[in-house]
C-alpha positions as CSV (number, residue, x, y, z in Angstrom):
1,X,-14.8,-64.8,-39.9
2,X,-17.7,-62.8,-38.6
3,X,-17.4,-64.2,-35.1
4,X,-13.6,-63.7,-35.0
5,X,-14.1,-60.1,-36.1
6,X,-16.5,-59.5,-33.3
7,X,-14.1,-61.0,-30.8
8,X,-11.3,-58.8,-32.0
9,X,-13.5,-55.7,-31.6
10,X,-14.5,-56.9,-28.1
11,X,-11.0,-57.4,-27.0
12,X,-10.0,-54.1,-28.5
13,X,-12.8,-52.4,-26.5
14,X,-11.8,-54.1,-23.3
15,X,-8.2,-53.2,-23.8
16,X,-9.2,-49.5,-24.2
17,X,-11.2,-49.7,-21.0
18,X,-8.3,-51.3,-19.2
19,X,-5.8,-48.8,-20.4
20,X,-8.2,-45.9,-19.6
21,X,-8.3,-47.1,-16.0
22,X,-4.6,-48.0,-15.7
23,X,-3.0,-45.0,-17.2
24,X,-4.5,-42.4,-14.8
25,X,-3.5,-44.6,-11.8
26,X,0.1,-44.9,-13.2
27,X,0.3,-41.1,-13.7
28,X,-0.9,-40.4,-10.1
29,X,1.5,-43.0,-8.7
30,X,4.4,-41.4,-10.6
31,X,3.4,-37.9,-9.5
32,X,2.9,-38.6,-5.8
33,X,5.3,-41.5,-5.3
34,X,8.0,-42.0,-7.8
35,X,8.7,-38.3,-8.6
36,X,9.0,-37.2,-5.0
37,X,11.4,-40.1,-4.4
38,X,13.6,-39.1,-7.3
39,X,13.5,-35.4,-6.2
40,X,14.4,-36.5,-2.7
41,X,17.4,-38.4,-3.9
42,X,18.4,-35.4,-6.0
43,X,18.2,-33.0,-3.0
44,X,20.1,-35.6,-0.9
45,X,23.0,-34.9,-3.2
46,X,23.0,-31.2,-2.3
47,X,23.5,-28.9,0.7
48,X,20.0,-27.4,0.2
49,X,18.6,-25.8,3.4
50,X,15.1,-25.5,2.2
51,X,15.5,-22.0,0.9
52,X,18.1,-20.0,-1.2
53,X,20.8,-21.4,-3.4
54,X,22.5,-24.7,-3.0
55,X,25.5,-26.7,-4.3
56,X,26.0,-30.3,-5.2
57,X,27.9,-32.2,-2.5
58,X,27.7,-35.7,-4.0
59,X,27.3,-38.6,-1.6
60,X,28.5,-36.6,1.4
61,X,25.1,-36.5,3.1
62,X,24.7,-40.3,2.7
63,X,28.1,-40.8,4.3
64,X,27.4,-38.5,7.1
65,X,24.2,-40.4,8.0
66,X,26.3,-43.3,9.3
67,X,28.3,-41.1,11.6
68,X,25.5,-38.8,12.9
69,X,24.7,-39.9,16.5
70,X,21.2,-38.3,16.5
71,X,20.3,-40.2,13.3
72,X,21.6,-43.4,14.8
73,X,19.6,-42.9,18.0
74,X,16.4,-42.3,16.0
75,X,16.9,-45.5,14.0
76,X,17.4,-47.5,17.2
77,X,14.3,-46.0,18.8
78,X,12.2,-46.6,15.7
79,X,13.3,-50.3,15.4
80,X,12.7,-50.9,19.1
81,X,9.2,-49.3,18.8
82,X,8.4,-51.2,15.6
83,X,9.4,-54.6,17.0
84,X,7.4,-54.2,20.3
85,X,4.5,-52.6,18.4
86,X,4.3,-55.4,15.8
87,X,4.4,-58.2,18.5
88,X,1.9,-56.5,20.8
89,X,-0.6,-55.7,18.0
90,X,-0.5,-59.1,16.4
91,X,-0.8,-61.0,19.6
92,X,-3.7,-59.0,20.9
93,X,-5.4,-58.9,17.5
94,X,-5.2,-62.6,17.1
95,X,-6.6,-63.2,20.6
96,X,-9.5,-60.8,19.9
97,X,-10.2,-62.4,16.5
98,X,-10.4,-65.8,18.1
99,X,-12.8,-64.6,20.7
100,X,-15.0,-62.6,18.2
101,X,-15.1,-65.4,15.7
102,X,-17.2,-67.5,18.1
103,X,-20.9,-67.3,18.3
104,X,-21.7,-64.7,20.8
105,X,-24.4,-62.1,21.3
106,X,-23.8,-58.7,19.7
107,X,-20.8,-59.9,17.7
108,X,-21.5,-57.5,14.8
109,X,-21.9,-54.5,17.2
110,X,-18.6,-55.4,19.0
111,X,-16.8,-55.5,15.7
112,X,-18.1,-52.1,14.8
113,X,-17.2,-50.6,18.2
114,X,-13.5,-51.8,18.3
115,X,-13.0,-50.6,14.8
116,X,-13.7,-47.0,15.8
117,X,-10.1,-46.2,16.8
118,X,-8.9,-47.0,13.3
119,X,-11.3,-44.4,11.8
120,X,-10.0,-41.6,14.1
121,X,-7.0,-39.5,13.0
122,X,-3.7,-40.2,14.6
123,X,-3.2,-36.7,15.8
124,X,-6.6,-36.5,17.4
125,X,-6.0,-39.8,19.2
126,X,-2.6,-38.7,20.3
127,X,-3.8,-35.4,21.8
128,X,-6.6,-37.2,23.7
129,X,-4.1,-39.7,25.2
130,X,-1.7,-36.9,26.0
131,X,-4.4,-35.4,28.3
132,X,-5.0,-38.9,29.8
133,X,-1.3,-39.5,30.5
134,X,-0.6,-36.0,31.8
135,X,-3.7,-35.3,34.0
136,X,-6.1,-38.3,34.4
137,X,-3.6,-41.1,35.2
138,X,-1.6,-39.0,37.7
139,X,-4.8,-38.0,39.4
140,X,-5.8,-41.7,39.6
141,X,-2.4,-42.5,41.0
142,X,-2.7,-39.8,43.7
143,X,-6.2,-41.0,44.7
144,X,-5.3,-44.7,44.8
145,X,-1.7,-44.4,46.1
146,X,-0.3,-46.2,43.0
147,X,3.2,-44.8,42.8
148,X,4.1,-45.4,39.1
149,X,0.9,-43.6,38.0
150,X,1.5,-40.4,40.0
151,X,3.9,-39.0,37.4
152,X,3.1,-38.6,33.7
153,X,4.5,-41.5,31.5
154,X,5.4,-38.9,28.9
155,X,7.8,-37.1,31.3
156,X,10.2,-40.0,31.7
157,X,12.7,-41.3,29.2
158,X,12.0,-44.8,30.5
159,X,8.2,-44.8,30.0
160,X,7.5,-42.3,27.2
161,X,8.2,-44.8,24.5
162,X,5.8,-47.3,26.2
163,X,3.1,-44.6,26.2
164,X,3.5,-44.3,22.4
165,X,3.3,-48.0,22.0
166,X,0.0,-48.1,24.0
167,X,-1.5,-45.4,21.8
168,X,-0.3,-46.9,18.5
169,X,-1.5,-50.4,19.5
170,X,-4.9,-49.1,20.6
171,X,-5.4,-47.6,17.2
172,X,-3.7,-50.3,15.1
173,X,-5.3,-53.4,16.6
174,X,-8.7,-52.8,14.9
175,X,-7.5,-53.4,11.3
176,X,-5.4,-56.4,12.2
177,X,-8.3,-58.0,14.0
178,X,-10.6,-57.6,11.0
179,X,-8.0,-59.3,8.8
180,X,-7.5,-62.2,11.3
181,X,-11.3,-62.6,11.5
182,X,-11.5,-62.8,7.7
183,X,-8.8,-65.5,7.8
184,X,-10.5,-67.5,10.5
185,X,-13.7,-67.6,8.5
186,X,-11.8,-69.3,5.6
187,X,-10.9,-72.3,7.8
188,X,-13.2,-75.2,6.9
189,X,-15.3,-76.7,9.7
190,X,-14.2,-80.2,8.5
191,X,-10.7,-79.4,9.7
192,X,-11.8,-78.9,13.3
193,X,-14.1,-82.0,13.0
194,X,-11.1,-84.1,11.9
195,X,-9.0,-82.6,14.7
196,X,-11.7,-83.5,17.3
197,X,-11.7,-87.1,16.1
198,X,-7.9,-87.2,16.6
199,X,-8.2,-85.6,20.0
200,X,-6.6,-82.3,19.2
201,X,-7.8,-79.4,21.4
202,X,-6.7,-76.2,23.1
203,X,-3.3,-74.9,22.1
204,X,-2.5,-77.8,19.8
205,X,-5.7,-77.2,17.9
206,X,-4.7,-73.6,17.3
207,X,-1.1,-74.3,16.5
208,X,-1.5,-77.4,14.3
209,X,-4.8,-76.6,12.6
210,X,-5.8,-73.0,12.7
211,X,-2.5,-71.1,12.4
212,X,-1.1,-72.9,9.3
213,X,-4.4,-72.1,7.5
214,X,-4.3,-68.4,8.4
215,X,-0.6,-68.0,7.8
216,X,-1.2,-65.8,4.7
217,X,-3.3,-63.4,6.8
218,X,-0.6,-63.4,9.4
219,X,2.0,-62.5,6.8
220,X,-0.2,-59.5,5.6
221,X,-0.6,-58.3,9.2
222,X,3.0,-58.6,10.1
223,X,4.3,-56.7,7.0
224,X,1.7,-53.9,7.2
225,X,2.1,-53.5,11.0
226,X,5.9,-53.4,10.8
227,X,5.8,-50.9,7.9
228,X,3.3,-48.6,9.8
229,X,5.3,-48.8,13.0
230,X,8.5,-47.9,11.3
231,X,6.8,-44.9,9.8
232,X,5.4,-43.7,13.1
233,X,4.9,-39.9,13.2
234,X,1.4,-38.8,14.4
235,X,1.8,-40.3,17.8
236,X,5.3,-38.7,18.3
237,X,4.0,-35.4,17.1
238,X,1.0,-35.2,19.4
239,X,2.5,-37.0,22.5
240,X,6.2,-36.1,22.9
241,X,7.5,-34.2,19.9
242,X,10.6,-36.4,20.2
243,X,11.2,-35.8,23.9
244,X,12.1,-36.1,26.6
245,X,15.7,-35.5,25.7
246,X,15.1,-36.8,22.1
247,X,14.4,-40.3,23.6
248,X,11.3,-40.8,21.4
249,X,12.5,-39.2,18.2
250,X,11.5,-41.5,15.3
251,X,13.1,-41.3,11.9
252,X,10.0,-39.8,10.3
253,X,9.8,-37.1,12.9
254,X,13.5,-36.3,12.7
255,X,13.2,-36.0,8.9
256,X,10.2,-33.7,9.2
257,X,11.5,-31.6,12.1
258,X,15.1,-31.0,11.0
259,X,14.3,-31.0,7.2
260,X,11.5,-28.5,7.3
261,X,12.6,-26.1,10.1
262,X,16.2,-27.2,11.0
263,X,17.9,-26.1,7.8
264,X,18.8,-29.7,6.9
265,X,16.6,-30.2,3.9
266,X,19.3,-31.9,1.8
267,X,20.7,-34.0,4.6
268,X,17.2,-35.2,5.7
269,X,16.3,-35.9,2.1
270,X,19.2,-38.3,2.0
271,X,17.9,-39.7,5.3
272,X,14.4,-40.1,3.8
273,X,15.8,-42.0,0.8
274,X,17.8,-44.4,2.9
275,X,14.8,-44.9,5.2
276,X,12.7,-45.8,2.1
277,X,15.3,-48.4,1.1
278,X,15.3,-49.8,4.6
279,X,11.5,-50.2,4.7
280,X,11.5,-51.9,1.3
281,X,14.3,-54.3,2.3
282,X,12.6,-55.2,5.6
283,X,9.2,-55.8,3.9
284,X,10.9,-57.9,1.2
285,X,12.7,-60.1,3.8
286,X,9.5,-60.5,5.7
287,X,7.6,-61.6,2.6
288,X,10.4,-63.9,1.6
289,X,10.7,-65.6,4.9
290,X,7.0,-65.9,5.6
291,X,6.2,-66.9,2.0
292,X,8.7,-69.7,2.4
293,X,6.9,-70.9,5.5
294,X,3.6,-70.8,3.6
295,X,5.0,-73.0,0.9
296,X,6.3,-75.5,3.4
297,X,2.9,-75.8,4.9
C-alpha cells in the first residue's frame, strides 16, 4: 500500500507538471491562431472596411470570391509559384544533401555556410536581390552582350515570377537540405553493402535503396515547402509589390494590400479564411498520399 501511495503521488505530480506546461501553450495557440481565425470568419460575413461601422452581409463575400477576376488571378499565380518552387527546392536540396553526406573536407563548414540564407529575414534578402536584378545583372548583360540580362527580370511580366522563385529557392533550400541530410544519416550502411553485392549502383542505388528509406523526410519537406510557397509574401513585398501589372500578386499579398489599405477588410477576411481551408486541404492530401506510399514501402 505504501508503494502504491507513492506511485499515485508521483503520477499526480507529473500530471500537474504536464498540465502546467500544456495549458499555457494551448492558451497562446488559441489567442494567436484560433481566435484570429474565428474573428476573420466573422469579419468575412460583414462589409467592414477596416474602419467605421459595418453591417452583416452573410455569405456574399464568400460567393464574390469565386467571381472576382483579381482573386482568381492571384490564386493561379500562387499555385504556379508553389508548384515550381516546391519541385525546384526539393530537387536541388536532395542533390546537395547527397553531395554533403559524403566524406569531404570542410563538410561542417559548408553546412554552416549554406544555412545562412535561412537565418536572414525574407524582406532583407528580397531587397538585396532587388538591387541585384535591377542594377547588377543588367550591367553584367551590357558588359558581356548577353541580351536577356540587359533588362531587369522584375520589369517583365514573363520573368518577374521567375525572379521570385530564384529568391525563394535560394532562401528555402537550406532547411530542406538539413532535413534530407538527417534522413540520409538514418540509412544503415548494411543496405548499401547488400546493394553492392547485388550489383546495384548509380541511379538504381538511389531509387531502390536510398529514396524508400528517406521517404518520411521527403514527405516532411514536400508539405512544409508547399505550405511556405503558398503563403509567399516577403519576396513579393520586397521585389515586385505584385507587379508588373499585378502579374506576381500572391494571395497573401492581395489579402494584406487590399484588406489593410484598400477598404476590403471584410472581403479579404473571407478570402483569408478560404485560403486557410485551401492550405489545410492541400497539406492533408499530401500527407494522405505520401503516407500511403510510405506504408506500401
